[in-house]
C-alpha positions, 0 to 999 in steps of 0.5 A: 150112787154119788161120791160127795168128795169126788163128785163122780157117779159109781156102780149102784151097789158099791160102797167105796168110790173106785176112783179115790177110795172114799166112802160113797153116799147112798140115800135111804129110800126104804123108810118112806116106802112103808108109809106111802099110800096109807091114806088110800087104805084107811079111806078105802075101808072107811068108804066100804063100811059107809057104802053098806048103809049110806049112799052106796053109789057115792061111797062104793065108787070111792072105795073102789077107787081107793082100792085101785090106788092102794093096788098101785101105790102100796100093796097089790095084794091088799089093793086087790082085796080092798077092791073086791070088797069095795065092789061087793059093798057097792053091789050089796049096799045098792041092793039093800038101799033098793029093798028098803027105800025103793030107790038107788040113791039113799 
């Protein structure tokens, strides 16, 4: 924590400067952490849905990547669930594509 009037660094959870007795400044970091990584979640589920019916190798790999990024940046539980479904969608989309058209690319 940084005391704006005295210019000294203090104990992390202290709200009063130990040197001069004035209130210390503590930046609010909780508000930005809720929105962090939201785009990975949205794109991950969108890529998962697209990978079931169209270009499963491209969108399935993209969904797995977004799941891993969600795991690292936002929520480990949500990231693990998204990665599992993305990998499953990659496999099912590829099998469905092979059954319908005889190739893995469509």
